[in-house]
N, C-alpha and C positions, 0 to 999 in steps of 0.2 A: 619594631617589636621583637625583641627575642621572645618571648611566649605570648602567645595569643591568648585573648583576653578569657579570664575562667568562667565568664558566664557567658551563655550561649542559647539559644532557641534550641527546643528540641520535643521530639514525640515520638509514640510508639504504636503504630495499628496491629491490633492482635487480630488472631483467626485460627482456626482448626490447623491440623498438619497439612492442607493444601494450599494453606495462605502461600503466596511466594511475593517477593518483594520487588518492585522493579524500580528505574531509575529516578533520582531526584535532582532538581536544580532548581535556580531561581531566575527571575524577570528583570527588568531595568528599575523597578521600585522596590525592590525590597521583599516580593511575594514569594516565597518556596513554595512548591509542589511537590507532594511526594505521591507515587503509583504503588499498588498494590492490586494483586488479583487473587482471588479462592481457589478458582478451578482453571485449568488451561483450556485456553480457546473461549473463555467468559467475559465476563463483565469487568472490565477495569473498575478501579475504583481510584480519585485523585482527590486527594486532600491539601488545600491550603491553607497557609499562615501569614498573614500579610506584615509590613513592620510595627504595625499597633496591636498584634499578637491576636486580631480576630480569627478566626477557622471558618473554612468553606470547603463545601465537598460536591462531588456530583460524579458522573461515570457514563460510560458507553461501551456497548457489544463490542470487540474488538479482539486480536489476539498479539498484537504488538504496540509499543508505545516509547517512543523515544523522544521526550522532549527539547527543544532548543528555546531558550529565554530570549523574549524579544522586549521590547519599551516595557509594553504594556500587558504582555501575556506571554502563551507558550505554541509552538510550530511543533507537530509529529507529523510522519507518514505513518500509517496504520493498516493493517491487511483486514479490511470486513469483506470477502468475497475478492475486491480488487483492493488496489492500493488506491487510498485517499487522503489529500491532506485535509490536514484540522488545526484550528485554530482555538486556541482556549483561552478567552478575557478572564484576565485576572482581578478586574475592578465587578465586572457582572457575575462572573461563574459562567459563563454560557459558552457553550462549543459552537463553532461555525464548521460543519463539515462540507468541504467543496467536492463536486463531482468527481467519481473514480476516474484516475487515470488509466488508460488502454493499455500500458505497459507495466513491468515493475521497474522500481529504483534499484541502479545497481551501485550509485554514489551518490550521496547527501552529504553537503558541508554548509556551514554557518556563512552567512555573509557580514564582517565586523560591522558594517552602517545598519544592518539588520534583515532580514529575510533568510531566504534559503536558495540555494542552486540544488537543483536533481538530474542527475544522468539516467536516464533509462535505457532496456535493454534494446529497444528500436535505435537506441544510436541519439535521441531527442534531449537536446539539454534545455533544461526551463529555470528562468529567475522568479523568484516569489517574493513579495513585499511583506513589511513585517507582522500583517496582518492575513498572509497567505493568498494576497490578491497576485493572480499571474502578469509580470513584467513585461516578458518576452520569454520566444522559446525558438531555437535555431535547430537544426542537424548540421552539426561541423564535420568536415572532414577529417573522419580519424583513419589513423594509420594501424592501429592494432587494438587490443584492449586496453581500458582507461585501469591504473594501477592506483592513481593519484587524483585530485582533485584539488584545487584551493583558491579562495578568493582574497587578495589585498584590502588593506584598506581605502581604497579606492572604487573597490567596485567590480576590477578586473578578474577574470578567472582564467586559471590555469591549468591543462587537462595535460597530463603525463601517460603516455602508453609507453608498451616495451614488447618485443619480440626478439626472435632469432635473428641476426646479422645477413644478409643476403650476399655480402662481399667476401665473406671467409668462412670455413668449416670448423674456428677454432674453438666453438662454444662461447663466443662472445655475444652479446644483445647488445642492441640499439635503442637508447632511450630519445624517442621523441615527444615532442612538445605541441601545443596549440595553444594561444592565448584567445579570447574571448571579451573585447571589454567590457565597459559598462552598460552600454547600450545594447548588448547584445550583437556585435559585429565581429564574426571571426576574422582572425588572421591566418596567415599562411604555416604549416607546419614545418618545424623546423626540429634538425638533430640536436638534441640536447647533450646527449654523449654517448661513447660507445666504451662498455666496460665489459667484466664477468658477470655472469649471472648472479641475481639479486634475490633476496626473500621478501622484502617489503620498502615501500616508497610512501613518503610522509610530506606533507605541504602545509606549512606556518606563515600565517601573513606577518610581515616583518613589522616594527612598530610605527613605521610612515608611511612607508609605500613598498610594493614587492612583495617576493616570498623567497621563504626559504626552503630548498627540498632536503629532506633527510634521507639518503641511501641506506638501507641494512643489509648488510651480506655475513651471514652469521652472526658472530657475535659483536661486529665492528659497525659502528655507525659513521658515516661520513656525510658533510654538510656542502651546497652550493649555494649559491644567492641567484635571484632572481629579480630584476630591474624590470617594473612595470612595462609590459607589449614590449619588452628587449628579447630578440633572438637568440641571444646568446647569453650563457651563464657567467657569474663571475666569482671568485674564491670566498668563503662565505669566510667572516670575520674571525680573528684569531681565537676569542673568547668562546666562538662557539664549538670548537673545536675541542676544548676542554672537556670532560665530562660529556663528550659527544651522545651518548645513550641515554642521559636523563631527559626525561619529557620536558618539551619547550612549549610556551602558552604565551602568547601577546596579551596583554593585560588590557581592560577594557579602558576605552580613551587614547588607547597607543603611547602610553608613558614609559613603557617598557615591558619587560617579562617576567614569568613565573616560572621557576625549575623547580620541580619536584624533586627530593631527595628520596632514598632508599628507606622505609619506613622501620625503624626500630622498635619491636614490641609493638607495632601495628601503632607508632605515634609518629605522624609525618611530619615532615617539616618543609618549608617552602624558602627557597631563595629568589628576593627579589632583584631585579637588574634592571638597571637604567636603558634607553633606548641604544646608548653606546654601547654596551655589555657591561658596563661596571655594577659591581655587587654593591648593593645597598644594606645589606645585611640579611638574617635569616629569621624566620619564623617558625616556633615551634608549637603544633598543637596538643593538646590534652592526651595523654593516653586513653584508649576508649576505656567503658566500663567493664567490669568481670564479666564474663560471657561463659557459656555452657557449650555451643555447639559450632563456633568457629575458631578453634585454636589456632589452624595455621591459614587463616583467612583474613585479610585486613581489609577494612573500609574503605570505598571509591572517593575520590576528592573531584569537585567540580568547582567552577569559579562561573558565576553569575554575569550579565551585562553591568551589575552595577557594585561589581566588585564583593559580590556574598560569597563566602566559601561553603559548600554543603559537603558534608560527610553521610555518606548512605553507608550503612553498617551492614553486615550479613545477617538471614536471619538468625534468630536467638529463639530459647522458648525457657520455661520455666514450668516446674512440675508442683500443683495445689498439695497432692496426696500421694507419696509415696506407692501407697498400697493400691491406689485408683489409676489404672490406666488410661480412663476418660480425664482425667486430670490434667493433661499436659496442655499447654496453652504455648502459641506461637505468635511472634510478635517481631515487626519490622523495623528497627530504629533509626532514625534520622536526627541529627544535629547540623545545627547551621552559625555561622560568625554574621550577622548582618553589614552590608557595605564595607568589610575588613579592607579590603584594598579599593574602596570607591575612589574613583577619576578626582584630580582636584579639578573644580573649575578656575579658568583663567584669570589671572589677579585683573582688577578694576584698571583701567588706562589712568596713567596721572595725568594727564594733558586736559587741560578743560575743555567742557563741549563746546562746539562752535555755535554762534548763534547769529542770525540773519537780522540785519539793519535796516530800517524802513529804506534806504537806497539800494537793498539788496545786496549789500557786502556783507560778506561773511566776515566774523572777527572770534575772538575768545570770550567767552562767556564770564561775566565777574560777580 
């Protein structure tokens, strides 16, 4: 689709000058959640719109909310005296708040199969299911501060640490890694590579299995690949080296990847790649509506588990009466394209189903 559909869902949440716009995303069934807060460290409000256009709202007292879309709702860590995990069911629109964690999370990432991984300041790594239940927790033997954490499509977690090399004094740094399998069993730390100091690390799930590790050094980003549970890296495919700085996202269902281009006049463009890196074309999204307060700031784009694209635009305002300073209204605009990149269901088998005869033998049904 060279052009995204001109018809899309949209909403605007209004408030006073204290209104702040929070993140937005979708779940696996087409429900979009947007978050707003009217005062710092006050009650966050959450508005949801399902695929039929029905609206729901709720809220709770916290100061942070970063939703991760799940099959039937949203998971988020938030700080309310202490960090705790919350699950918002997008069918009942009810929150489940789990007991606070004794330590703060330093890294949180999504499991492509549903759920989250969280690494805490005490070194504990925990796995959570799609509705927030704890699956397992371990304290892996880490050799330094964790710079990146990723989960592949099979549920295996890779932790990447780095620090000064002990072998020489030339300013190089070692990059070590540790796999934890889907059942929570840690492997042995291994040397991922030795290189010059870097600024940022990024782990992206591969379409089928394994992870890509992006390493940014100044304005340059390089990529390497890790097969699941393997203790050595492999060269990244050639297609990933081209425009290496562009953000890379695994598409829901593992059919391929999405790469965002640099927006022009805040008009975003997404390139869709097959699992082998072949370009399947680009989709341009409509330019944002006219605005007053964010001439130099573009909206942020997210991809939900069902392939819904959500664009969260910066806060805007309008003046009802130019001669009355109290007539300024602020609003948080959001728009979305339901299931635009929805994973395709596997085709039905062409083979006839097997039937069991009276004698216990199996043959094709007629």
